[in-house]
Every structure is written in C-alpha cells, then in structure tokens.
FINUPA-658215 format. One record per residue (C-alpha): x, y, z. Coordinates in steps of 0.5 Angstrom, whole numbers, plus 500, padded with zeros to 3 digits. Each point is the difference from the previous one (the first is absolute). Example, Ala and Ser with C-alpha at 12.3 -4.5 7.8 and 13.67 -1.06 7.14 Angstrom:
REM FINUPA-658215
525,491,516
502,507,498
REM end
This chain:
REM FINUPA-658215
775,791,293
507,499,499
507,503,503
507,499,499
502,494,505
508,500,502
499,494,504
495,495,497
504,494,496
495,497,496
503,495,496
507,503,497
502,507,498
498,499,493
493,501,503
501,507,502
502,506,496
501,508,501
496,505,497
505,505,496
497,507,497
503,504,495
497,507,499
503,505,495
497,506,496
497,495,495
497,494,504
499,497,506
502,492,500
499,495,505
502,493,500
502,494,505
507,498,501
503,493,503
506,501,505
504,497,494
498,506,496
495,497,495
494,503,498
494,496,501
495,502,495
499,506,496
502,507,502
494,504,501
500,508,497
496,506,500
501,507,497
502,506,505
503,506,497
500,507,503
493,500,502
501,494,504
499,502,508
499,497,507
493,497,499
502,497,493
506,497,503
496,497,506
494,497,496
505,497,494
504,497,506
494,497,503
498,497,493
506,498,497
503,496,507
493,497,501
500,497,492
507,498,501
498,496,507
494,497,496
504,497,495
505,497,506
494,497,504
504,494,502
506,504,502
501,505,506
504,507,500
505,502,504
501,507,499
499,506,495
506,505,497
499,506,496
505,504,496
498,506,497
503,506,496
503,506,503
503,501,507
498,496,506
502,503,507
500,495,505
493,501,504
499,506,496
496,503,493
502,498,493
504,505,497
503,502,493
495,495,496
499,505,494
495,495,497
496,499,506
498,507,502
494,498,504
504,495,504
505,505,502
500,502,507
496,494,503
503,495,504
499,493,496
501,495,505
495,502,505
495,501,494
502,493,498
499,497,506
493,503,502
498,498,493
503,493,500
499,499,508
507,497,501
507,502,500
503,503,493
508,501,499
501,506,495
506,502,496
502,504,494
499,495,494
508,501,497
502,497,507
495,494,499
503,499,493
507,499,503
497,495,505
497,496,495
506,500,495
505,499,506
495,494,503
497,497,494
503,503,494
506,502,496
505,502,506
497,494,505
505,500,505
503,507,499
501,504,507
503,506,497
496,503,494
496,505,497
494,499,496
497,505,495
494,500,496
500,504,493
494,503,497
496,506,501
505,502,505
505,496,504
498,497,507
506,497,504
502,496,506
506,499,504
502,493,504
507,500,504
502,494,504
493,497,498
496,506,503
496,505,497
503,507,501
494,505,501
504,506,503
497,505,504
495,503,496
498,493,496
504,502,494
506,497,500
502,496,494
496,505,495
504,502,495
495,503,495
502,507,503
508,499,500
502,506,496
503,499,493
501,504,494
497,506,503
494,496,501
499,494,504
500,493,498
492,499,499
500,505,495
504,496,495
499,493,503
492,500,499
496,499,494
500,507,499
507,500,500
501,495,495
495,504,495
504,506,501
506,496,498
496,497,494
498,507,498
508,503,501
502,494,495
495,503,494
494,495,502
493,502,501
498,499,507
492,501,499
496,494,501
506,496,502
502,496,507
505,496,503
498,493,496
499,503,494
507,503,500
502,494,501
497,497,494
503,505,496
507,499,503
500,493,498
497,501,493
506,505,499
498,507,501
506,504,501
496,505,505
497,495,504
507,496,501
503,507,502
495,501,505
501,493,503
507,501,500
500,507,503
495,497,505
505,494,502
505,506,501
496,503,505
498,493,503
508,499,501
501,506,503
495,498,505
503,494,501
507,503,501
497,505,505
497,494,504
507,496,500
504,506,502
496,501,506
498,493,503
503,495,495
495,495,500
500,492,498
495,502,495
495,505,497
494,497,497
496,504,495
492,499,499
494,504,497
498,501,493
506,503,497
505,495,503
496,495,495
504,503,495
507,499,503
502,496,494
501,507,497
504,503,505
503,495,505
507,500,496
501,508,501
499,498,508
505,494,499
505,505,497
500,505,505
500,496,506
506,496,497
503,495,505
496,502,506
497,495,504
493,502,501
496,496,495
494,504,496
494,495,499
493,500,498
494,499,504
497,493,500
493,501,503
497,505,495
494,503,502
498,496,506
507,502,504
495,505,503
495,495,503
505,495,502
505,505,503
494,503,504
498,493,502
507,499,503
499,506,505
495,496,503
504,494,501
503,501,507
507,497,499
501,503,494
497,507,503
505,499,505
506,499,495
498,506,496
500,505,506
506,503,504
495,502,506
494,498,503
494,505,499
493,500,496
504,496,494
503,495,504
495,498,506
493,497,499
495,502,505
499,495,506
495,494,499
494,504,502
501,505,495
499,495,495
493,500,501
495,502,494
495,505,501
493,498,501
497,500,493
507,500,496
500,497,493
506,496,502
REM end
C-alpha cells in the first residue's frame, strides 16, 4: 500500500512524481508527471461516454492509478490532480458536463478521495490546459493569458497576473457562450460550425470532420478553403473580444481544430494588426490535460495559480494523507 508523501525525500526530486488525470466525454486518461512537467511513461486511457457514471469512475481510477504506480515502483508519488469537462463548483457538484450526464450533480472530489484514499485536487479541464501551457508549454512564463481548446466545442480559461480566474460561479473565462452573430461563439467555432461553413461554401459535409476538411483545403478544395477562412474570421473575433476585455500577453489555442492553424492564422494576424497580444498554438498536444492536472497537485504551483485559499489551494493536514485500509494506492 502506498500513499502520497509530501515530506519524504528519498534520493532526488526526479524520484518522485504527480498523478495527472484528464476526464472527457470520450476518455479518461491518467499519467505520471515529474515536477518539471515531463511525462514519465505512457498515458493510460479508457473510454467514457454518456453512460459513464460514479461507479465506473471510481473503479477505473483505482485500476488506472494502480497500473501507473506499478510501472514506477522505484519512485514515490506526491499528489493527485484531476481535470474534467464541465463546471467544477468549489466543494460542490459537477455541472454543465453535457457529454457526461451521469456524473452531473455529483461532487467529484469526495468521490475520488474515497476511491483513492488520499486528497485529490479537481479543476475544469480548460484551466488545466492553461496551467500546462503556461508552466511547461507554448506560453511558458506568461502571467496574463487566455487559453482555448477548439474542437467539438470550446473550452477556455483565463489567467490574470499569474492567477487562474474562477469567478463567483466558477465560469470565468468561458467564452463559449459569448453572443455572436445572433448565436454564440461555440456555434461557429465548433467542428459543427466548421462543417456548416463548408456547406455554405458549396461543400458536402456528410462524412467529413475537421481533419478531413484540412486535407481537402491543403489539396486546393475551394469550399474547404472558404470554410477555414470563415473559421479564421470567427477565431479572430474571439481574439479581438479577449484583447478588448483584458489585453493579455498571449492567447494560446489548442485542440484538434487548432492543428490546422496554417489554414487560418493569416486571417487572425490581419485582424489583430499591431496589437501586442500574441496568438500562439499549444505545444503539449493531447498530453496537456494530464500535465495540467498534475500541476494542480504541486503545492507551489497550486499556490501560484489561485487567488485565495480554499479547497483548491490547501491540501488537508498530514493526518489526512493516510490511505484508507485496503485502498489500492
């Protein structure tokens, strides 16, 4: 049986690691991360989906974390961070996780702590993305930034003066519902929005996705090129909104659709003109969620990331680190 040990100092810090967990509508991913942001071994993954509920989450977390620890038997672990889609209310239930309906209404932190027998820090996955890229990725060292993941929908998080902004209901920085063209931004900046632009330009969207439209555009398809240009205009509108509101040092874009930035970045550059805010693209790729979740478990990084004390800033006292009898960790 093991437990996270914040005081143990066997060997060097390279002998220790943090567990990062990333829960989304299609998969649950768990990996070990060093204090310098490096993945130690493979990221393990299991499918989730709309029927994925509390019992499945507890069982899979026990299994995956146990498997990760078995591969790193010579190292000791120092904490667990957990990022999830949806809105995480401090010490409250998960809400607005449309692709994980059976988990909505459940408080994930006590559920996970009961399963793993140790303290767990829980946060929205987009804020984990911001933490990962600001600490170890494309915007390392930036203290004022917005990070957005572009894919099935939009996830976003805002960092001001080095602190993650959560807001009174834990939804600060979420730009998906900003009104735009009689709709909202996510309507246009999702995969479905891209496909609608493709259809409007004369393409046939059935059977297509973002990756395929990128291939078509690079091959010279006029409807695909027009769709990506329209998409770029909408991304530029998002960037202009953020710059007007907070004028951060950088806006970092990630997610599956951002991988096609060669097809729309020039539109953003033209729209932003001489603005000092940089628009850059994520470096950490799919592993950003796991790395950012692990950052949550790093005491110094967690203290840097949050404005005030509370469930997300302070781990329980040493006595609370005892693992329940018979726990898998």
